[in-house]
PQR file with spaces between the fields and no chain letter, atoms N, CA, C, O and H, PARSE charges and radii, in Angstrom:
ATOM       1  N    UNK     1    -108.504   35.325  -21.160 -0.4000 1.5000
ATOM       2  CA   UNK     1    -107.192   35.344  -21.776 -0.0000 2.0000
ATOM       3  C    UNK     1    -107.257   34.616  -23.112  0.5500 1.7000
ATOM       4  O    UNK     1    -107.745   33.489  -23.188 -0.5500 1.4000
ATOM       5  N    UNK     2    -106.771   35.256  -24.153 -0.4000 1.5000
ATOM       6  CA   UNK     2    -106.763   34.655  -25.481 -0.0000 2.0000
ATOM       7  C    UNK     2    -105.393   34.030  -25.730  0.5500 1.7000
ATOM       8  O    UNK     2    -104.369   34.704  -25.628 -0.5500 1.4000
ATOM       9  H    UNK     2    -106.374   36.172  -24.091  0.4000 1.0000
ATOM      10  N    UNK     3    -105.381   32.760  -26.052 -0.4000 1.5000
ATOM      11  CA   UNK     3    -104.144   32.025  -26.300 -0.0000 2.0000
ATOM      12  C    UNK     3    -103.680   32.245  -27.724  0.5500 1.7000
ATOM      13  O    UNK     3    -104.457   32.087  -28.666 -0.5500 1.4000
ATOM      14  H    UNK     3    -106.213   32.212  -26.136  0.4000 1.0000
ATOM      15  N    UNK     4    -102.412   32.611  -27.888 -0.4000 1.5000
ATOM      16  CA   UNK     4    -101.833   32.767  -29.222 -0.0000 2.0000
ATOM      17  C    UNK     4    -100.862   31.624  -29.461  0.5500 1.7000
ATOM      18  O    UNK     4     -99.936   31.411  -28.678 -0.5500 1.4000
ATOM      19  H    UNK     4    -101.781   32.740  -27.123  0.4000 1.0000
ATOM      20  N    UNK     5    -101.074   30.895  -30.537 -0.4000 1.5000
ATOM      21  CA   UNK     5    -100.203   29.783  -30.888 -0.0000 2.0000
ATOM      22  C    UNK     5     -99.407   30.177  -32.126  0.5500 1.7000
ATOM      23  O    UNK     5     -99.975   30.531  -33.159 -0.5500 1.4000
ATOM      24  H    UNK     5    -101.826   31.068  -31.173  0.4000 1.0000
ATOM      25  N    UNK     6     -98.103   30.110  -32.007 -0.4000 1.5000
ATOM      26  CA   UNK     6     -97.232   30.428  -33.145 -0.0000 2.0000
ATOM      27  C    UNK     6     -97.086   29.193  -34.021  0.5500 1.7000
ATOM      28  O    UNK     6     -97.070   28.064  -33.532 -0.5500 1.4000
ATOM      29  H    UNK     6     -97.642   29.822  -31.168  0.4000 1.0000
ATOM      30  N    UNK     7     -96.982   29.426  -35.317 -0.4000 1.5000
ATOM      31  CA   UNK     7     -96.849   28.317  -36.257 -0.0000 2.0000
ATOM      32  C    UNK     7     -95.702   28.570  -37.225  0.5500 1.7000
ATOM      33  O    UNK     7     -95.461   29.699  -37.652 -0.5500 1.4000
ATOM      34  H    UNK     7     -96.995   30.344  -35.715  0.4000 1.0000
ATOM      35  N    UNK     8     -95.006   27.494  -37.557 -0.4000 1.5000
ATOM      36  CA   UNK     8     -93.951   27.532  -38.569 -0.0000 2.0000
ATOM      37  C    UNK     8     -94.343   26.535  -39.639  0.5500 1.7000
ATOM      38  O    UNK     8     -94.504   25.348  -39.356 -0.5500 1.4000
ATOM      39  H    UNK     8     -95.203   26.577  -37.210  0.4000 1.0000
ATOM      40  N    UNK     9     -94.498   27.005  -40.859 -0.4000 1.5000
ATOM      41  CA   UNK     9     -94.864   26.125  -41.963 -0.0000 2.0000
ATOM      42  C    UNK     9     -93.639   25.342  -42.423  0.5500 1.7000
ATOM      43  O    UNK     9     -92.541   25.889  -42.522 -0.5500 1.4000
ATOM      44  H    UNK     9     -94.367   27.969  -41.088  0.4000 1.0000
ATOM      45  N    UNK    10     -93.838   24.064  -42.700 -0.4000 1.5000
ATOM      46  CA   UNK    10     -92.792   23.214  -43.246 -0.0000 2.0000
ATOM      47  C    UNK    10     -93.186   22.902  -44.676  0.5500 1.7000
ATOM      48  O    UNK    10     -94.214   22.269  -44.916 -0.5500 1.4000
ATOM      49  H    UNK    10     -94.731   23.619  -42.620  0.4000 1.0000
ATOM      50  N    UNK    11     -92.378   23.340  -45.625 -0.4000 1.5000
ATOM      51  CA   UNK    11     -92.720   23.161  -47.028 -0.0000 2.0000
ATOM      52  C    UNK    11     -91.612   22.421  -47.766  0.5500 1.7000
ATOM      53  O    UNK    11     -90.445   22.472  -47.378 -0.5500 1.4000
ATOM      54  H    UNK    11     -91.542   23.854  -45.430  0.4000 1.0000
ATOM      55  N    UNK    12     -91.997   21.738  -48.830 -0.4000 1.5000
ATOM      56  CA   UNK    12     -91.025   21.015  -49.642 -0.0000 2.0000
ATOM      57  C    UNK    12     -90.290   21.967  -50.585  0.5500 1.7000
ATOM      58  O    UNK    12     -89.148   21.714  -50.966 -0.5500 1.4000
ATOM      59  H    UNK    12     -92.945   21.697  -49.145  0.4000 1.0000
ATOM      60  N    UNK    13     -90.943   23.045  -50.952 -0.4000 1.5000
ATOM      61  CA   UNK    13     -90.354   23.987  -51.899 -0.0000 2.0000
ATOM      62  C    UNK    13     -90.785   25.391  -51.505  0.5500 1.7000
ATOM      63  O    UNK    13     -91.978   25.670  -51.390 -0.5500 1.4000
ATOM      64  H    UNK    13     -91.871   23.251  -50.643  0.4000 1.0000
ATOM      65  N    UNK    14     -89.823   26.266  -51.300 -0.4000 1.5000
ATOM      66  CA   UNK    14     -90.163   27.632  -50.906 -0.0000 2.0000
ATOM      67  C    UNK    14     -89.865   28.576  -52.061  0.5500 1.7000
ATOM      68  O    UNK    14     -88.732   28.673  -52.531 -0.5500 1.4000
ATOM      69  H    UNK    14     -88.854   26.039  -51.393  0.4000 1.0000
ATOM      70  N    UNK    15     -90.895   29.261  -52.501 -0.4000 1.5000
ATOM      71  CA   UNK    15     -90.720   30.344  -53.467 -0.0000 2.0000
ATOM      72  C    UNK    15     -91.547   31.522  -52.968  0.5500 1.7000
ATOM      73  O    UNK    15     -92.248   31.406  -51.962 -0.5500 1.4000
ATOM      74  H    UNK    15     -91.816   29.182  -52.119  0.4000 1.0000
ATOM      75  N    UNK    16     -91.473   32.613  -53.637 -0.4000 1.5000
ATOM      76  CA   UNK    16     -92.146   33.829  -53.183 -0.0000 2.0000
ATOM      77  C    UNK    16     -93.641   33.612  -52.982  0.5500 1.7000
ATOM      78  O    UNK    16     -94.213   34.113  -52.014 -0.5500 1.4000
ATOM      79  H    UNK    16     -90.904   32.708  -54.454  0.4000 1.0000
ATOM      80  N    UNK    17     -94.272   32.878  -53.879 -0.4000 1.5000
ATOM      81  CA   UNK    17     -95.717   32.636  -53.758 -0.0000 2.0000
ATOM      82  C    UNK    17     -96.025   31.817  -52.516  0.5500 1.7000
ATOM      83  O    UNK    17     -97.003   32.084  -51.818 -0.5500 1.4000
ATOM      84  H    UNK    17     -93.807   32.472  -54.665  0.4000 1.0000
ATOM      85  N    UNK    18     -95.188   30.813  -52.238 -0.4000 1.5000
ATOM      86  CA   UNK    18     -95.404   29.988  -51.048 -0.0000 2.0000
ATOM      87  C    UNK    18     -95.268   30.807  -49.773  0.5500 1.7000
ATOM      88  O    UNK    18     -96.066   30.658  -48.848 -0.5500 1.4000
ATOM      89  H    UNK    18     -94.393   30.596  -52.805  0.4000 1.0000
ATOM      90  N    UNK    19     -94.273   31.659  -49.724 -0.4000 1.5000
ATOM      91  CA   UNK    19     -94.058   32.510  -48.553 -0.0000 2.0000
ATOM      92  C    UNK    19     -95.266   33.405  -48.333  0.5500 1.7000
ATOM      93  O    UNK    19     -95.732   33.545  -47.202 -0.5500 1.4000
ATOM      94  H    UNK    19     -93.625   31.780  -50.476  0.4000 1.0000
ATOM      95  N    UNK    20     -95.770   34.001  -49.374 -0.4000 1.5000
ATOM      96  CA   UNK    20     -96.938   34.873  -49.266 -0.0000 2.0000
ATOM      97  C    UNK    20     -98.169   34.098  -48.817  0.5500 1.7000
ATOM      98  O    UNK    20     -98.953   34.604  -48.014 -0.5500 1.4000
ATOM      99  H    UNK    20     -95.391   33.887  -50.293  0.4000 1.0000
ATOM     100  N    UNK    21     -98.355   32.871  -49.324 -0.4000 1.5000
ATOM     101  CA   UNK    21     -99.488   32.043  -48.897 -0.0000 2.0000
ATOM     102  C    UNK    21     -99.389   31.731  -47.409  0.5500 1.7000
ATOM     103  O    UNK    21    -100.380   31.802  -46.683 -0.5500 1.4000
ATOM     104  H    UNK    21     -97.719   32.460  -49.976  0.4000 1.0000
ATOM     105  N    UNK    22     -98.187   31.387  -46.965 -0.4000 1.5000
ATOM     106  CA   UNK    22     -97.982   31.084  -45.544 -0.0000 2.0000
ATOM     107  C    UNK    22     -98.343   32.280  -44.679  0.5500 1.7000
ATOM     108  O    UNK    22     -99.035   32.135  -43.672 -0.5500 1.4000
ATOM     109  H    UNK    22     -97.382   31.330  -47.556  0.4000 1.0000
ATOM     110  N    UNK    23     -97.883   33.449  -45.064 -0.4000 1.5000
ATOM     111  CA   UNK    23     -98.179   34.657  -44.293 -0.0000 2.0000
ATOM     112  C    UNK    23     -99.667   35.001  -44.346  0.5500 1.7000
ATOM     113  O    UNK    23    -100.246   35.439  -43.352 -0.5500 1.4000
ATOM     114  H    UNK    23     -97.320   33.567  -45.882  0.4000 1.0000
ATOM     115  N    UNK    24    -100.282   34.798  -45.521 -0.4000 1.5000
ATOM     116  CA   UNK    24    -101.692   35.154  -45.696 -0.0000 2.0000
ATOM     117  C    UNK    24    -102.616   34.322  -44.815  0.5500 1.7000
ATOM     118  O    UNK    24    -103.661   34.811  -44.386 -0.5500 1.4000
ATOM     119  H    UNK    24     -99.811   34.443  -46.328  0.4000 1.0000
ATOM     120  N    UNK    25    -102.249   33.077  -44.539 -0.4000 1.5000
ATOM     121  CA   UNK    25    -103.117   32.235  -43.702 -0.0000 2.0000
ATOM     122  C    UNK    25    -102.723   32.277  -42.226  0.5500 1.7000
ATOM     123  O    UNK    25    -103.293   31.562  -41.402 -0.5500 1.4000
ATOM     124  H    UNK    25    -101.400   32.680  -44.887  0.4000 1.0000
ATOM     125  N    UNK    26    -101.737   33.126  -41.902 -0.4000 1.5000
ATOM     126  CA   UNK    26    -101.426   33.359  -40.503 -0.0000 2.0000
ATOM     127  C    UNK    26    -100.210   32.644  -39.943  0.5500 1.7000
ATOM     128  O    UNK    26     -99.985   32.672  -38.733 -0.5500 1.4000
ATOM     129  H    UNK    26    -101.275   33.707  -42.571  0.4000 1.0000
ATOM     130  N    UNK    27     -99.422   32.005  -40.799 -0.4000 1.5000
ATOM     131  CA   UNK    27     -98.205   31.362  -40.319 -0.0000 2.0000
ATOM     132  C    UNK    27     -97.231   32.448  -39.861  0.5500 1.7000
ATOM     133  O    UNK    27     -97.150   33.515  -40.469 -0.5500 1.4000
ATOM     134  H    UNK    27     -99.606   31.983  -41.781  0.4000 1.0000
ATOM     135  N    UNK    28     -96.503   32.170  -38.798 -0.4000 1.5000
ATOM     136  CA   UNK    28     -95.538   33.135  -38.293 -0.0000 2.0000
ATOM     137  C    UNK    28     -94.203   33.067  -39.020  0.5500 1.7000
ATOM     138  O    UNK    28     -93.482   34.061  -39.104 -0.5500 1.4000
ATOM     139  H    UNK    28     -96.569   31.303  -38.304  0.4000 1.0000
ATOM     140  N    UNK    29     -93.877   31.888  -39.547 -0.4000 1.5000
ATOM     141  CA   UNK    29     -92.609   31.710  -40.237 -0.0000 2.0000
ATOM     142  C    UNK    29     -92.692   30.465  -41.092  0.5500 1.7000
ATOM     143  O    UNK    29     -93.725   29.796  -41.108 -0.5500 1.4000
ATOM     144  H    UNK    29     -94.462   31.080  -39.479  0.4000 1.0000
ATOM     145  N    UNK    30     -91.640   30.146  -41.793 -0.4000 1.5000
ATOM     146  CA   UNK    30     -91.622   28.975  -42.660 -0.0000 2.0000
ATOM     147  C    UNK    30     -90.202   28.420  -42.711  0.5500 1.7000
ATOM     148  O    UNK    30     -89.232   29.121  -42.426 -0.5500 1.4000
ATOM     149  H    UNK    30     -90.801   30.690  -41.779  0.4000 1.0000
ATOM     150  N    UNK    31     -90.106   27.163  -43.074 -0.4000 1.5000
ATOM     151  CA   UNK    31     -88.817   26.522  -43.264 -0.0000 2.0000
ATOM     152  C    UNK    31     -89.006   25.469  -44.351  0.5500 1.7000
ATOM     153  O    UNK    31     -90.064   24.847  -44.447 -0.5500 1.4000
ATOM     154  H    UNK    31     -90.895   26.593  -43.305  0.4000 1.0000
ATOM     155  N    UNK    32     -87.986   25.277  -45.159 -0.4000 1.5000
ATOM     156  CA   UNK    32     -88.105   24.300  -46.241 -0.0000 2.0000
ATOM     157  C    UNK    32     -87.324   23.038  -45.908  0.5500 1.7000
ATOM     158  O    UNK    32     -86.406   23.046  -45.088 -0.5500 1.4000
ATOM     159  H    UNK    32     -87.126   25.782  -45.082  0.4000 1.0000
ATOM     160  N    UNK    33     -87.717   21.950  -46.571 -0.4000 1.5000
ATOM     161  CA   UNK    33     -87.023   20.673  -46.426 -0.0000 2.0000
ATOM     162  C    UNK    33     -85.764   20.699  -47.278  0.5500 1.7000
ATOM     163  O    UNK    33     -85.760   21.409  -48.283 -0.5500 1.4000
ATOM     164  H    UNK    33     -88.462   21.944  -47.237  0.4000 1.0000
ATOM     165  N    UNK    34     -84.739   20.007  -46.967 -0.4000 1.5000
ATOM     166  CA   UNK    34     -84.548   19.255  -45.730 -0.0000 2.0000
ATOM     167  C    UNK    34     -84.374   20.217  -44.557  0.5500 1.7000
ATOM     168  O    UNK    34     -83.864   21.327  -44.711 -0.5500 1.4000
ATOM     169  H    UNK    34     -84.743   19.430  -46.150  0.4000 1.0000
ATOM     170  N    UNK    35     -84.800   19.777  -43.411 -0.4000 1.5000
ATOM     171  CA   UNK    35     -84.794   20.634  -42.226 -0.0000 2.0000
ATOM     172  C    UNK    35     -83.375   20.827  -41.707  0.5500 1.7000
ATOM     173  O    UNK    35     -82.639   19.869  -41.466 -0.5500 1.4000
ATOM     174  H    UNK    35     -85.214   18.875  -43.285  0.4000 1.0000
ATOM     175  N    UNK    36     -83.020   22.089  -41.544 -0.4000 1.5000
ATOM     176  CA   UNK    36     -81.751   22.455  -40.916 -0.0000 2.0000
ATOM     177  C    UNK    36     -82.069   22.689  -39.442  0.5500 1.7000
ATOM     178  O    UNK    36     -82.754   23.652  -39.099 -0.5500 1.4000
ATOM     179  H    UNK    36     -83.617   22.867  -41.740  0.4000 1.0000
ATOM     180  N    UNK    37     -81.577   21.817  -38.576 -0.4000 1.5000
ATOM     181  CA   UNK    37     -81.915   21.879  -37.150 -0.0000 2.0000
ATOM     182  C    UNK    37     -81.556   23.221  -36.525  0.5500 1.7000
ATOM     183  O    UNK    37     -82.310   23.745  -35.705 -0.5500 1.4000
ATOM     184  H    UNK    37     -81.020   21.034  -38.855  0.4000 1.0000
ATOM     185  N    UNK    38     -80.421   23.776  -36.903 -0.4000 1.5000
ATOM     186  CA   UNK    38     -80.011   25.067  -36.336 -0.0000 2.0000
ATOM     187  C    UNK    38     -80.951   26.181  -36.773  0.5500 1.7000
ATOM     188  O    UNK    38     -81.317   27.043  -35.974 -0.5500 1.4000
ATOM     189  H    UNK    38     -79.809   23.350  -37.569  0.4000 1.0000
ATOM     190  N    UNK    39     -81.341   26.158  -38.050 -0.4000 1.5000
ATOM     191  CA   UNK    39     -82.262   27.174  -38.554 -0.0000 2.0000
ATOM     192  C    UNK    39     -83.612   27.070  -37.849  0.5500 1.7000
ATOM     193  O    UNK    39     -84.182   28.087  -37.454 -0.5500 1.4000
ATOM     194  H    UNK    39     -81.044   25.458  -38.698  0.4000 1.0000
ATOM     195  N    UNK    40     -84.124   25.864  -37.690 -0.4000 1.5000
ATOM     196  CA   UNK    40     -85.392   25.667  -36.993 -0.0000 2.0000
ATOM     197  C    UNK    40     -85.287   26.165  -35.557  0.5500 1.7000
ATOM     198  O    UNK    40     -86.195   26.835  -35.064 -0.5500 1.4000
ATOM     199  H    UNK    40     -83.662   25.038  -38.011  0.4000 1.0000
ATOM     200  N    UNK    41     -84.203   25.848  -34.892 -0.4000 1.5000
ATOM     201  CA   UNK    41     -83.973   26.301  -33.516 -0.0000 2.0000
ATOM     202  C    UNK    41     -84.005   27.827  -33.440  0.5500 1.7000
ATOM     203  O    UNK    41     -84.640   28.390  -32.548 -0.5500 1.4000
ATOM     204  H    UNK    41     -83.465   25.304  -35.293  0.4000 1.0000
ATOM     205  N    UNK    42     -83.327   28.495  -34.367 -0.4000 1.5000
ATOM     206  CA   UNK    42     -83.290   29.958  -34.357 -0.0000 2.0000
ATOM     207  C    UNK    42     -84.658   30.564  -34.657  0.5500 1.7000
ATOM     208  O    UNK    42     -85.017   31.592  -34.083 -0.5500 1.4000
ATOM     209  H    UNK    42     -82.811   28.038  -35.092  0.4000 1.0000
ATOM     210  N    UNK    43     -85.412   29.947  -35.535 -0.4000 1.5000
ATOM     211  CA   UNK    43     -86.753   30.454  -35.833 -0.0000 2.0000
ATOM     212  C    UNK    43     -87.669   30.305  -34.612  0.5500 1.7000
ATOM     213  O    UNK    43     -88.494   31.178  -34.343 -0.5500 1.4000
ATOM     214  H    UNK    43     -85.120   29.111  -36.001  0.4000 1.0000
ATOM     215  N    UNK    44     -87.521   29.205  -33.881 -0.4000 1.5000
ATOM     216  CA   UNK    44     -88.301   29.019  -32.659 -0.0000 2.0000
ATOM     217  C    UNK    44     -87.916   30.066  -31.625  0.5500 1.7000
ATOM     218  O    UNK    44     -88.783   30.643  -30.969 -0.5500 1.4000
ATOM     219  H    UNK    44     -86.850   28.496  -34.099  0.4000 1.0000
ATOM     220  N    UNK    45     -86.620   30.313  -31.479 -0.4000 1.5000
ATOM     221  CA   UNK    45     -86.174   31.346  -30.541 -0.0000 2.0000
ATOM     222  C    UNK    45     -86.733   32.718  -30.913  0.5500 1.7000
ATOM     223  O    UNK    45     -87.159   33.470  -30.036 -0.5500 1.4000
ATOM     224  H    UNK    45     -85.916   29.844  -32.012  0.4000 1.0000
ATOM     225  N    UNK    46     -86.736   33.047  -32.204 -0.4000 1.5000
ATOM     226  CA   UNK    46     -87.293   34.324  -32.660 -0.0000 2.0000
ATOM     227  C    UNK    46     -88.743   34.460  -32.236  0.5500 1.7000
ATOM     228  O    UNK    46     -89.161   35.511  -31.748 -0.5500 1.4000
ATOM     229  H    UNK    46     -86.391   32.435  -32.915  0.4000 1.0000
ATOM     230  N    UNK    47     -89.518   33.381  -32.426 -0.4000 1.5000
ATOM     231  CA   UNK    47     -90.933   33.420  -32.058 -0.0000 2.0000
ATOM     232  C    UNK    47     -91.112   33.595  -30.547  0.5500 1.7000
ATOM     233  O    UNK    47     -91.983   34.341  -30.100 -0.5500 1.4000
ATOM     234  H    UNK    47     -89.179   32.528  -32.823  0.4000 1.0000
ATOM     235  N    UNK    48     -90.292   32.912  -29.779 -0.4000 1.5000
ATOM     236  CA   UNK    48     -90.395   33.026  -28.315 -0.0000 2.0000
ATOM     237  C    UNK    48     -90.025   34.420  -27.831  0.5500 1.7000
ATOM     238  O    UNK    48     -90.642   34.940  -26.901 -0.5500 1.4000
ATOM     239  H    UNK    48     -89.584   32.307  -30.142  0.4000 1.0000
ATOM     240  N    UNK    49     -89.028   35.023  -28.453 -0.4000 1.5000
ATOM     241  CA   UNK    49     -88.612   36.373  -28.067 -0.0000 2.0000
ATOM     242  C    UNK    49     -89.666   37.413  -28.422  0.5500 1.7000
ATOM     243  O    UNK    49     -89.767   38.439  -27.748 -0.5500 1.4000
ATOM     244  H    UNK    49     -88.527   34.600  -29.208  0.4000 1.0000
ATOM     245  N    UNK    50     -90.450   37.170  -29.464 -0.4000 1.5000
ATOM     246  CA   UNK    50     -91.440   38.145  -29.901 -0.0000 2.0000
ATOM     247  C    UNK    50     -92.700   38.117  -29.043  0.5500 1.7000
ATOM     248  O    UNK    50     -93.568   38.974  -29.205 -0.5500 1.4000
ATOM     249  H    UNK    50     -90.369   36.337  -30.011  0.4000 1.0000
ATOM     250  N    UNK    51     -92.817   37.158  -28.142 -0.4000 1.5000
ATOM     251  CA   UNK    51     -94.003   37.036  -27.284 -0.0000 2.0000
ATOM     252  C    UNK    51     -93.888   37.897  -26.067  0.5500 1.7000
ATOM     253  O    UNK    51     -94.796   37.917  -25.236 -0.5500 1.4000
ATOM     254  H    UNK    51     -92.111   36.461  -28.010  0.4000 1.0000
């Protein structure tokens, strides 16, 4: 069994280049600072539903 670990990148500044870099190295999603707890919660739920 191969284990898949989902990752969410936490960045100080999100622009198009940063988003593409995150996706290119295999990140599943991203969120920028300051952290919005509700947004982080929803992104985690999205990842769990996609499994």
